[in-house]
C-alpha positions in Angstrom: -19.6 -34.4 66.2 -16.0 -35.4 64.9 -16.4 -33.6 61.7 -17.6 -30.5 63.3 -14.6 -30.4 65.5 -12.3 -30.8 62.6 -13.8 -28.0 60.7 -13.9 -25.9 63.7 -10.3 -26.4 64.2 -9.3 -25.7 60.6 -8.4 -22.0 59.9 -8.2 -20.6 56.5 -5.3 -18.1 55.9 -6.6 -14.5 56.2 -5.0 -13.7 52.6 -7.0 -16.6 51.1 -10.3 -15.6 52.6 -9.6 -11.9 51.4 -9.0 -13.3 47.9 -12.1 -15.4 47.9 -14.2 -12.4 49.1 -12.7 -10.1 46.3 -13.2 -12.9 43.8 -16.8 -13.2 44.7 -17.4 -9.5 44.8 -15.8 -9.1 41.4 -17.9 -12.0 40.0 -21.2 -10.4 41.4 -20.2 -6.9 40.0 -19.2 -8.3 36.6 -22.4 -10.3 36.6 -24.6 -7.1 37.4 -22.8 -5.3 34.7 -23.0 -7.9 32.1 -26.8 -8.6 33.0 -27.5 -5.0 32.8 -25.9 -4.8 29.5 -27.6 -7.7 28.1 -31.0 -6.4 29.2 -30.3 -3.3 27.3 -29.2 -5.2 24.3 -32.2 -7.6 24.3 -34.5 -4.5 24.6 -33.0 -2.8 21.8 -33.1 -6.3 19.7 -36.7 -6.7 20.5 -37.5 -3.1 19.4 -35.6 -3.7 16.1 -37.3 -6.9 15.5 -40.7 -5.7 16.2 -40.1 -2.6 14.1 -38.8 -4.8 11.2 -41.9 -7.0 11.6 -44.4 -4.1 11.6 -42.6 -2.5 8.6 -42.9 -5.7 6.8 -46.7 -5.9 7.6 -47.2 -2.4 6.5 -45.0 -2.9 3.2 -47.2 -6.0 2.3 -50.3 -4.1 3.0 -49.2 -1.1 0.9 -48.0 -3.2 -2.0 -51.3 -5.2 -2.1 -53.4 -2.0 -1.7 -51.6 -0.4 -4.7 -52.0 -3.4 -6.8 -55.7 -3.7 -5.9 -56.6 0.0 -6.4 -54.9 -0.2 -10.0 -57.1 -3.3 -10.7 -60.4 -1.8 -9.7 -59.5 1.4 -11.6 -58.7 -0.7 -14.6 -62.0 -2.7 -14.0 -64.2 0.3 -13.9 -62.4 1.9 -17.2 -62.9 -1.4 -19.1 -66.4 -1.5 -18.0 -67.2 2.1 -19.2 -65.5 1.5 -22.4 -67.5 -1.6 -22.9 -70.8 0.4 -22.5 -69.3 3.0 -24.8 -68.8 0.5 -27.6 -72.1 -1.0 -27.0 -74.1 2.1 -27.6 -71.8 3.4 -30.4 -72.2 0.0 -32.2 -76.1 0.0 -31.9 -76.3 3.8 -33.0 -74.1 3.2 -36.0 -75.9 -0.2 -37.0 -77.3 -0.3 -40.7 -80.5 -1.9 -39.4 -81.2 1.0 -37.0 -80.5 3.4 -39.6 -82.8 1.7 -42.2 -85.6 1.4 -39.6 -85.3 5.1 -38.7 -85.6 6.3 -42.5 -88.8 4.4 -43.0 -91.7 6.7 -43.6 -94.4 6.7 -42.3 -93.9 5.3 -38.8 -96.7 2.9 -39.4 -94.7 1.2 -42.1 -91.7 1.0 -39.7 -93.4 -1.5 -37.5 -94.6 -3.6 -40.1 -91.3 -3.6 -42.0 -88.8 -6.3 -41.6 -86.1 -3.8 -40.5 -88.0 -3.1 -37.3 -87.9 -6.7 -36.4 -84.2 -6.9 -37.0 -83.5 -3.9 -34.9 -85.7 -5.4 -32.1 -83.7 -8.7 -32.4 -80.4 -6.8 -32.3 -81.4 -5.0 -29.1 -82.7 -8.1 -27.5 -79.3 -10.1 -28.3 -77.3 -7.3 -26.8 -79.3 -6.9 -23.6 -79.2 -10.6 -23.3 -75.5 -10.9 -23.6 -75.0 -8.4 -20.7 -77.1 -9.6 -17.7 -76.0 -6.5 -15.8 -78.0 -4.3 -18.4 -81.3 -3.1 -16.8 -82.6 -1.2 -19.8 -81.6 -0.7 -23.4 -83.7 1.9 -25.5 -83.8 3.8 -28.8 -85.5 7.2 -28.2 -86.3 9.1 -31.5 -85.7 12.9 -32.2 -88.9 13.9 -30.5 -87.9 12.2 -27.2 -90.4 9.3 -27.7 -89.2 5.8 -26.7 -89.5 3.6 -29.9 -87.7 0.4 -28.8 -87.3 -0.7 -25.0 -86.1 -3.7 -23.5 -86.2 -4.0 -19.6 -85.3 -6.5 -16.9 -86.1 -6.2 -13.0 -83.1 -7.7 -11.7 -79.7 -8.7 -12.8 -79.4 -12.0 -14.8 -83.2 -12.1 -15.1 -84.6 -12.6 -18.7 -85.3 -9.1 -20.4 -88.7 -8.3 -21.8 -89.9 -5.6 -24.2 -92.1 -2.8 -23.1 -95.4 -2.6 -25.1 -96.0 0.4 -27.3 -98.7 1.5 -25.2 -96.3 2.0 -22.2 -93.5 3.6 -24.1 -93.0 7.3 -22.6 -91.9 10.7 -23.8 -88.4 11.5 -22.3 -88.0 14.8 -23.9 -87.5 16.5 -20.5 -85.2 13.9 -19.2 -81.6 15.1 -18.5 -80.1 12.3 -20.2 -82.0 13.0 -23.4 -81.2 16.6 -23.3 -77.5 16.3 -22.7 -77.1 13.5 -25.4 -78.9 15.6 -28.0 -76.2 18.2 -27.7 -73.4 16.0 -28.5 -71.8 15.5 -31.9 -72.0 12.1 -33.7 -69.8 9.3 -32.1 -69.7 11.0 -28.6 -71.0 9.2 -25.6 -72.6 10.7 -22.5 -72.3 8.9 -19.0 -74.6 9.6 -16.1 -73.2 9.8 -12.5 -73.1 6.5 -10.5 -76.3 6.8 -8.6 -79.4 5.0 -7.5 -82.2 4.2 -9.9 -85.4 6.4 -9.5 -88.8 5.4 -10.6 -91.7 8.0 -10.3 -89.4 10.4 -8.7 -88.7 8.1 -6.0 -85.7 5.9 -5.3 -86.4 2.4 -6.1 -86.2 0.0 -3.2 -84.3 -2.3 -3.0 -81.6 0.2 -4.0 -80.2 -0.2 -7.5 -76.9 1.6 -8.2 -77.1 2.5 -11.8 -74.9 3.8 -14.5 -76.2 5.1 -17.8 -74.4 5.8 -21.2 -76.2 7.3 -24.2 -74.9 8.3 -27.7 -76.7 10.5 -30.3 -77.9 9.0 -33.7 -77.4 10.9 -36.8 -78.1 10.1 -40.3 -76.9 12.4 -43.0 -75.8 14.8 -40.5 -79.5 15.1 -38.9 -80.3 14.1 -35.3 -82.5 11.2 -35.4 -82.6 10.2 -31.6 -80.3 8.5 -29.1 -79.5 5.0 -27.9 -79.4 4.6 -24.2 -78.4 1.8 -21.8 -78.9 1.5 -18.1 -76.6 -0.7 -16.0 -77.1 -2.2 -12.8 -73.7 -1.8 -10.8 -74.5 -4.3 -7.9 -72.3 -6.9 -9.3 -69.4 -4.6 -10.2 -69.6 -3.4 -6.6 -69.9 -6.7 -5.2 -66.8 -7.8 -7.2 -64.7 -4.8 -5.6 -65.9 -6.0 -2.1 -65.1 -9.6 -2.6 -61.7 -8.5 -4.3 -60.7 -6.5 -1.2 -62.4 -8.8 1.4 -59.4 -8.4 3.8 -59.4 -4.7 3.6 -62.0 -1.8 4.0 -63.2 -0.4 0.8 -64.7 3.2 0.3 -65.6 5.1 -2.7 -66.6 8.8 -2.4 -67.6 11.5 -5.0 -65.8 14.8 -5.4 -67.6 16.3 -2.5 -66.7 13.5 -0.1 -70.1 11.9 0.0 -69.9 8.1 0.3 -71.0 5.8 -2.6 -69.6 2.7 -0.9 -68.8 2.4 2.9 -67.5 -0.6 5.1 -70.6 0.2 7.2 -73.7 -0.3 4.7 -75.5 2.3 6.8 -73.2 5.1 5.6 -73.2 4.2 1.8 -75.1 6.3 -0.8 -75.1 9.3 1.6 -75.7 11.8 -1.0 -78.9 10.1 -2.2 -80.1 8.8 1.3 -79.6 11.9 3.2 -76.9 10.3 5.4 -74.7 12.8 7.2 -71.5 10.5 7.4 -68.9 11.8 5.0 -65.3 11.2 4.2 -64.2 14.0 6.9 -65.8 12.0 9.7 -63.4 9.0 9.0 -60.3 11.2 7.7 -60.5 14.5 9.5 -56.9 15.4 8.8 -56.6 13.8 5.4 -59.9 14.2 3.7 -59.0 17.3 1.8 -55.8 15.8 0.4 -57.5 12.5 -0.6 -59.9 14.3 -2.8 -57.3 16.9 -4.3 -54.7 14.3 -5.2 -54.6 11.6 -7.9 -53.1 9.0 -5.7 -52.0 9.1 -1.8 -50.2 6.2 0.0 -49.9 5.8 3.6 -48.9 3.0 6.1 -52.6 2.4 6.8 -54.5 3.2 3.6 -54.2 4.0 -0.2 -56.4 6.3 -2.2 -56.6 6.7 -5.9 -58.9 8.3 -8.8 -60.9 5.9 -10.5 -60.9 8.0 -13.7 -64.5 7.2 -15.1 -65.3 8.5 -18.6 -68.3 10.4 -17.2 -66.0 12.9 -15.9 -67.2 12.2 -12.3 -64.2 12.5 -9.8 -64.9 9.2 -7.8 -62.0 8.2 -5.5 -61.2 4.6 -4.2 -59.8 4.3 -0.7 -58.7 0.9 0.6 -57.9 1.0 4.1 -56.3 -1.7 6.5 -58.6 -3.9 8.2 -57.1 -3.8 11.7 -58.9 -7.0 12.8 -57.2 -9.1 10.1 -54.0 -7.3 10.2 -53.9 -7.5 13.9 -53.3 -11.2 13.6 -50.2 -10.6 11.6 -48.9 -8.0 14.0 -49.6 -10.6 16.9 -47.5 -13.1 14.9 -44.7 -10.5 14.8 -44.9 -10.1 18.4 -44.7 -13.9 19.1 -41.7 -14.3 16.6 -40.0 -11.4 18.4 -40.8 -13.0 21.8 -39.4 -16.3 20.9 -36.2 -14.8 19.3 -35.6 -12.7 22.4 -36.2 -15.5 24.7 -33.7 -17.6 22.9 -31.2 -14.9 23.0 -31.9 -14.3 26.6 -30.9 -17.8 27.7 -27.7 -17.7 25.3 -26.6 -14.4 26.9 -27.5 -15.7 30.3 -24.9 -18.9 29.8 -22.5 -16.4 28.2 -22.8 -14.2 31.3 -22.2 -17.0 33.7 -19.0 -18.1 31.8 -17.7 -14.7 31.5 -18.4 -13.7 35.1 -16.4 -16.8 36.2 -13.6 -15.9 33.8 -13.3 -12.3 34.8 -13.5 -13.1 38.6 -9.7 -13.9 38.3 -8.6 -11.0 36.3 -8.3 -8.5 39.2 -6.0 -10.6 41.2 -3.9 -11.1 37.9 -4.2 -7.5 37.1 -2.9 -6.5 40.7 0.1 -8.8 40.5 0.9 -7.4 37.0 0.6 -3.8 38.3 3.0 -4.6 41.3 5.3 -6.3 38.8 5.3 -3.4 36.3 5.7 -0.9 39.3 8.8 -2.6 40.4 10.1 -2.7 36.7 9.4 1.2 36.6 11.2 1.6 39.6 14.2 -0.4 38.5 14.2 1.5 35.1 14.0 4.8 37.1 17.0 3.7 39.2 18.8 2.7 36.1 17.8 6.2 34.2 19.1 8.0 37.3 22.5 6.0 37.3 22.9 6.9 33.5 22.2 10.5 34.1 24.7 10.8 36.9 27.2 9.0 34.6 26.6 11.2 31.7 26.9 14.4 34.0 30.2 13.1 35.2 31.3 12.3 31.7 30.3 15.7 30.5 32.2 17.5 33.2 35.4 15.4 32.3 35.4 16.0 28.5 37.9 18.7 28.0 35.9 20.1 24.9 33.4 22.7 25.6 29.9 21.2 25.2 26.4 22.9 25.1 22.6 22.0 24.7 20.0 24.4 23.3 16.3 23.7 23.2 14.1 24.4 20.2 13.7 28.0 21.3 17.6 28.4 21.1 17.8 28.5 24.9 20.8 27.0 26.6 19.6 24.2 29.0 23.1 22.5 29.6 26.7 22.9 29.3 29.9 21.5 30.9 32.5 23.3 32.8 34.8 23.6 29.7 32.1 25.8 28.1 31.8 27.9 31.2 35.6 28.4 31.3 35.7 29.3 27.4 32.9 32.0 28.0 34.2 33.1 31.5 30.7 32.7 32.8 29.2 30.7 35.5 26.7 27.9 34.4 23.9 29.9 36.2 24.6 32.8 33.9 24.4 30.6 30.8 21.5 28.3 31.6 18.2 29.9 30.6 19.7 32.5 28.1 20.1 32.8 24.3 23.0 33.7 22.2 21.9 37.2 22.0 22.3 37.4 25.7 25.8 36.1 25.9 27.6 37.7 22.8 27.3 40.5 20.3 24.0 40.9 18.3 26.0 40.5 15.0 27.9 37.4 16.2 24.7 36.0 17.7 22.8 36.6 14.4 25.5 34.6 12.4 25.1 31.6 14.9 21.4 31.9 14.8 21.3 31.6 10.8 23.7 28.5 11.1 21.3 26.9 13.6 18.2 27.5 11.4 20.0 25.8 8.3 20.8 22.7 10.7 17.1 22.6 12.0 16.0 22.6 8.4 18.5 19.8 7.1 18.4 17.8 10.4 21.9 16.6 9.7 25.3 16.7 11.5 26.8 20.1 10.6 30.4 21.1 11.0 31.7 24.7 10.5 34.6 26.7 11.8 34.6 30.3 13.2 36.7 32.8 15.0 35.7 33.1 18.6 36.8 35.4 21.3 37.9 33.4 24.4 37.3 34.6 27.9 41.0 35.4 28.4 40.6 38.0 25.3 42.4 36.0 22.7 40.7 34.9 19.3 40.4 31.2 18.8 39.7 29.1 15.8 37.0 26.9 16.7 35.3 23.9 14.9 31.7 23.5 15.8 30.1 20.1 15.5 26.4 20.3 15.9 23.5 17.8 15.7 19.7 17.9 16.2 18.0 15.9 18.9 14.8 14.4 18.0 11.9 13.6 20.3 10.2 10.2 20.0 7.4 11.8 17.9 9.8 13.1 15.3 9.8 16.6 16.5 12.9 18.5 17.0 14.0 18.6 20.7 17.1 20.8 20.5 20.6 21.1 19.4 23.7 19.6 20.9 27.1 21.1 19.9 30.9 20.3 20.6 33.6 23.1 20.3 37.0 21.9 19.2 39.8 24.5 19.6 42.1 24.0 16.5 44.0 27.3 16.9 47.2 25.6 17.3 46.5 23.1 14.5 45.7 25.9 12.1 48.9 27.8 13.2 50.8 24.6 12.4 49.0 24.2 8.9 49.9 27.8 8.1 53.5 27.1 9.0 53.4 23.8 7.0 51.8 25.8 4.0 54.6 28.4 4.2 57.2 25.8 4.5 55.5 24.0 1.4 55.6 27.3 -0.7 59.2 27.7 0.1 60.0 24.1 -0.5 58.3 24.4 -4.0 60.2 27.6 -4.8 63.4 25.6 -3.7 62.3 22.8 -6.0 61.9 24.9 -8.8 65.3 26.7 -8.3 66.9 23.2 -8.1 65.2 21.9 -11.1 66.7 25.1 -13.1 70.1 24.8 -11.3 70.9 21.2 -11.8 68.9 20.6 -15.1 66.7 17.9 -13.6 69.3 16.7 -11.2 68.9 14.1 -8.5 68.6 16.4 -5.6 64.8 16.6 -5.5 64.5 13.1 -6.3 66.8 11.9 -3.8 64.8 14.1 -1.1 61.2 13.1 -2.6 61.0 10.1 -0.5 61.8 11.8 2.7 59.1 14.3 2.2 56.5 12.1 0.6 56.3 9.7 3.4 55.9 11.7 6.6 53.5 14.1 4.8 51.3 11.2 3.4 51.3 9.7 6.9 50.4 13.2 8.5 47.5 13.5 5.8 46.0 10.1 6.7 46.2 10.8 10.5 44.5 14.1 10.0 41.8 12.4 8.1 41.4 9.7 11.0 41.3 12.6 13.5 38.6 14.5 11.6 36.6 11.3 11.2 36.7 10.7 14.9 35.8 14.3 15.7 32.7 14.4 13.5 31.5 10.9 13.9 32.8 8.6 16.8 32.9 11.6 19.4 29.0 11.7 19.1 28.7 8.0 19.8 30.8 8.0 23.0 28.0 9.1 25.5 25.6 6.5 23.9 28.5 3.8 24.2 29.0 4.6 27.9 25.3 4.4 28.5 25.1 0.6 27.1 27.7 -0.4 29.5 27.7 -1.4 33.1 30.5 -0.3 35.5 32.3 -3.8 35.0 32.0 -3.7 31.2 33.3 -0.2 31.5 36.3 -1.4 33.4 36.6 -4.1 30.5 36.3 -1.5 27.9 39.3 0.7 29.3 41.5 -2.4 29.7 41.0 -3.4 25.9 42.0 0.2 25.0 45.0 0.0 27.2 46.1 -3.3 25.6 45.6 -2.2 22.3 47.7 1.0 22.9 50.6 -1.1 24.2 50.8 -3.1 20.8 53.5 -1.7 18.8 54.3 -4.6 16.4 53.5 -3.9 12.7 52.0 -7.2 11.2 52.2 -8.3 7.7 49.0 -9.0 5.7 50.0 -12.7 6.1 50.4 -12.4 9.7 47.1 -10.7 10.2 45.6 -13.4 8.1 46.9 -16.1 10.3 46.1 -14.5 13.6 42.5 -14.0 12.3 42.0 -17.6 11.3 43.3 -18.5 14.6 41.0 -16.2 16.5 37.7 -17.0 14.7 37.3 -20.6 16.2 37.9 -19.2 19.9 35.1 -16.5 19.3 32.6 -19.0 17.8 33.5 -21.5 20.8 32.1 -18.8 23.3 29.1 -18.2 21.0 30.5 -14.7 20.0 27.9 -13.4 17.3 29.5 -12.3 13.9 32.8 -13.9 14.8 34.7 -13.2 11.8 34.0 -9.5 11.8 35.0 -9.3 15.4 38.1 -11.1 14.8 39.0 -8.7 11.9 38.5 -5.9 14.2 40.6 -7.4 17.1 43.4 -8.2 15.1 43.5 -4.7 13.4 43.6 -3.3 17.0 46.5 -5.7 17.9 44.5 -7.9 20.1 44.9 -11.6 19.1 46.2 -13.4 22.1 44.8 -13.8 25.6 41.3 -12.6 24.9 39.5 -14.5 27.7 39.7 -11.2 30.0 37.4 -9.5 27.3 34.9 -12.4 26.4 32.2 -10.7 28.7 32.5 -7.5 26.9 32.5 -9.3 23.6 29.2 -11.1 24.5 27.3 -7.9 24.8 24.4 -7.5 22.5 25.6 -4.1 21.4 29.3 -5.4 21.2 29.6 -4.4 17.4 29.0 -0.8 18.3 31.3 -0.9 21.5 34.1 -2.6 19.4 34.0 -0.2 16.6 34.2 2.8 19.0 37.2 1.1 20.6 38.7 0.5 17.2 38.3 4.3 16.3 39.9 5.4 19.7 42.9 2.9 19.1 43.2 4.4 15.6 43.1 7.9 17.0 46.1 7.2 19.4 48.1 5.6 16.6 47.3 8.6 14.5 48.6 11.0 17.1 51.9 9.1 17.4 52.1 9.0 13.6 51.7 13.0 13.5 54.5 13.4 16.1 56.9 11.2 14.2 56.1 12.4 10.6 56.2 16.0 11.9 59.7 15.4 13.1 60.9 13.7 10.2 59.3 16.3 7.7 60.7 19.1 10.0 64.1 17.7 9.6 63.8 17.2 5.7 62.4 20.9 5.4 65.2 22.2 7.4 67.7 20.5 5.3 66.0 22.0 2.0 66.2 25.4 3.6 69.7 25.1 4.4 70.5 23.7 0.8 68.1 25.7 -1.5 67.9 29.4 -2.2 65.6 31.3 -4.8 65.7 34.9 -5.7 62.2 36.0 -6.4 61.3 39.5 -7.7 57.5 38.7 -7.6 57.0 40.9 -10.7 55.5 40.0 -14.1 57.2 40.7 -17.3 56.3 40.5 -21.0 57.7 37.5 -22.6 57.6 35.2 -25.7 56.1 31.9 -24.8 57.5 30.1 -27.8 61.0 31.2 -26.9 60.7 29.6 -23.4 59.4 26.3 -25.0 62.5 26.3 -27.3 64.9 27.0 -24.5 63.6 23.9 -22.6 63.6 21.9 -25.7 67.3 22.8 -26.3 67.9 21.3 -22.7 66.5 18.0 -23.7 67.9 18.0 -27.2 70.4 15.3 -26.3 67.8 13.0 -24.8 65.3 13.5 -27.8 67.6 13.3 -30.8 68.1 9.6 -31.1 64.5 8.4 -31.1 61.9 11.2 -30.7 60.4 13.1 -33.7 59.3 16.6 -32.7 56.5 18.2 -34.6 56.2 22.1 -34.3 52.8 23.9 -34.8 53.3 27.6 -33.6 50.8 30.4 -34.4 51.7 33.9 -34.0 51.5 34.9 -30.3 51.6 38.5 -28.8 54.2 39.0 -25.7 52.1 38.3 -22.5 52.7 39.5 -19.0 54.0 36.3 -17.0 56.7 34.8 -14.8 59.0 33.4 -17.3 61.2 31.4 -15.1 58.2 29.7 -13.7 56.7 28.9 -17.0 60.0 27.3 -18.0 59.6 25.1 -15.0 56.1 24.2 -16.4 57.6 23.4 -19.9 60.5 21.4 -18.1 58.2 19.1 -16.2 55.7 18.6 -19.0 58.4 17.8 -21.6 60.3 15.6 -19.2 57.1 13.6 -18.3 56.4 13.1 -22.2 59.8 11.9 -22.9 59.8 9.5 -19.8 56.3 8.2 -21.1 57.6 7.4 -24.5 60.9 6.0 -23.0 62.7 8.6 -25.4 61.3 7.2 -28.6 58.2 8.3 -30.4 56.5 11.6 -31.5 56.3 14.6 -29.6 54.1 17.3 -31.0 54.0 20.9 -29.6 51.0 23.3 -30.6 50.8 26.9 -29.8 47.7 28.8 -30.7 45.2 31.4 -29.7 41.6 30.6 -28.4 39.2 33.0 -26.8 41.7 35.5 -25.5 43.8 32.5 -24.2 47.2 31.5 -25.4 47.1 27.8 -25.7 50.1 25.4 -25.4 49.3 21.7 -26.0 52.1 19.1 -25.7 51.4 15.5 -27.0 53.2 12.5 -26.7 52.8 8.8 -28.3 53.5 7.1 -25.0 51.3 4.4 -23.2 48.9 6.9 -21.9 47.5 7.6 -18.5 44.8 4.9 -16.9 41.4 6.4 -16.3 41.5 5.2 -12.7 44.6 7.5 -11.8 43.9 10.4 -14.0 42.0 12.5 -11.4 45.0 12.0 -9.1 47.8 13.2 -11.3 47.7 16.7 -10.2 47.7 15.8 -6.3 51.0 16.6 -4.4 53.2 13.5 -4.0 51.3 11.4 -6.3 53.6 9.5 -8.6 53.7 6.2 -10.5 57.5 6.2 -11.0 59.5 3.8 -9.1 61.0 5.1 -5.6 63.8 7.5 -6.2 62.9 8.6 -9.6 60.2 11.0 -8.7 58.6 12.7 -5.8 54.9 13.5 -7.1 55.5 17.3 -6.9 56.0 17.9 -10.5 52.4 18.3 -11.7 51.2 19.8 -8.6 54.0 22.6 -9.0 52.9 23.0 -12.7 49.2 23.3 -11.7 50.2 25.9 -9.0 52.2 28.0 -11.3 49.5 28.1 -14.2 46.8 28.9 -11.5 49.2 31.8 -10.3 48.9 33.2 -13.9 45.0 32.9 -13.5 45.0 29.9 -16.2 44.2 26.4 -16.4 45.5 23.0 -17.4 43.7 20.0 -18.8 44.6 16.5 -19.9 43.1 13.9 -22.3 44.6 10.5 -22.7 44.3 7.2 -24.5 46.3 4.4 -25.4 49.3 5.8 -27.7 48.3 9.4 -27.3 48.4 12.0 -24.2 47.8 15.7 -24.6 48.4 18.4 -21.9 46.8 21.7 -22.7 47.8 24.8 -21.0 45.5 27.8 -21.1 47.1 31.3 -20.3 45.2 34.6 -20.4 46.7 37.0 -23.0 45.5 40.2 -21.2 
């Protein structure tokens, strides 16, 4: 009673009860499913095992039946061959021939040859106990020698002369007499007939006879009658586990498993092959051999030409035992498998009962994760949209059908259209057809190459002006690798191009001023003194422009990805990092950078920052090497190398902007000073001139430098006067000869060759100086490149030379090795 009260007062939680019921329900369901599947599997296996067993039994029968039919056929053929040899040997024996040739007949009987023939026939019939009768019949059909036996294996006896018969009318005598010498006649396999009645008990008989010829004259026949009972009994015993039938060509039975149906053609029995094989009787009689799963038929091929067919059929009573064994083995195997599967089902059903609960928990967990991911994606999408709106450059996105799907406000302003008027339309809807076709061809090339593509174009702004725009476009790929669309950024470089054109114009004027100055002061110090002032700011501008281009083509594309990877707090850290880097204005030496880097690496490694050495390199280059604690959370981000690289690029961009501003102001001051100082009167017209005279004029100017240590070799060919700018060419010879003398330090050999090659006037200037290193040879024609110490050259000399020669539609080449440098100038004659 106490136990019952305790149990009745205990309440299981409803959740546990539901879980137990659910677990039990799932266990029952899994058990039913597994049992059903197991039952089906067992049924299939049982069918397969039983089928394989029956096939094996049928195959054993077929192999055995084929073997036995072949053996019986050979037995019959061997036996008839033996009968053939027997009658042939007797008919061709010398004793028989001597006996036959004795005349008169009375002398034959008394003669010793007759006794010898009788003995020969007696020996043969005794040797073959199955022989019922062995005879010699003369040419008149009269029996001369005859030995008989009543039953097989009884002693043979000779028939007295008084009982010998005339067989002239018998079919075997008539047929044999027609045969040539050596041939053998066989009778059908039949029952022995005495006095025109079938002998009882029946005696299956086969006869073989052959004619006797002496000197080509027919002298009678030798015939043997064989009792076939033993042969047929051997067949029955040989196939005691099968049913044996032998039929003639008409389907009449010779042998039948039921003796009442045997010898139907002689005993007037109506049972034929068609009664036992109604569907296959005709095929059996028409074919040499037939094989089925239940019986095998084969022609015996007797020498008498009779088409006897042997049929061996499966004895179902005997083979039923084998089929029963197959069934028993199959039952045992299936029973064992049943219990194995039963145990497996019990185990699996218990194991699977806990799966639904775990699955439900996992589904809930995944659902929550998906919801969190969805919220995260929505936040990122909102951030991207905000970022897209704040970027001042026009940005657009087109799908794979070239339909605009997204754009920012800067793009709307540039086109002078609202977003609703852009989204869902193509280029052909928003701009003239000719211009749209140009952009379409560019997009097709981008889709084909699938690489970032940059090109510039003239584009009409909404305000009516024409802008120079650099397009940066890239293909967006779907996860399956297919193209998802094109994203593009437009960069307005109208003002930058105007500045470049102004700079180019200033550069041209500067070049002309330099040429004039060179001529006026005979290689004086004015340009050399100004060179440093121009070289430094222009080099800084070039480097800064390269950084700007790199940022626009590569880093800009990574900004959206970078901000997607950062949380709001890390974004705040990112901007703080940029602000601190922009405030650093101290320029560090290589030694100072190395010292700060070595000091920073242990700090980073202490806080488990991955790849601390590379991080330290980047931070020092940005100017951040102290008080890094505030940025440690950002540096610990898994994608920190990418974030820090973008920050470094942005810092470099800021420094490049400052550099361009400072360098432009410095170059502008220098150019202004050169404009004020230099002046050049240019007519802009070509005139006919003699190149050799110009070279000689320049050499005269350098005569004082070359006279003490330079050997000058002249190789001048006859040249026609050519149209050119003589003053400019004189500047070319001035620079080349000045460089040659400086390379030799005014000591060595200077060779000048003037020749004509393929409608070109070729001027070659060769010096014996130290040569030009291979690593700087490609740079010598670049503006502001020089290997001279500061104050001795500005790096514009060869650049000016190249420009002057190209102005004449010519070209300049250089070859150099230790002790020999040659500059070749090619100028068209016509």
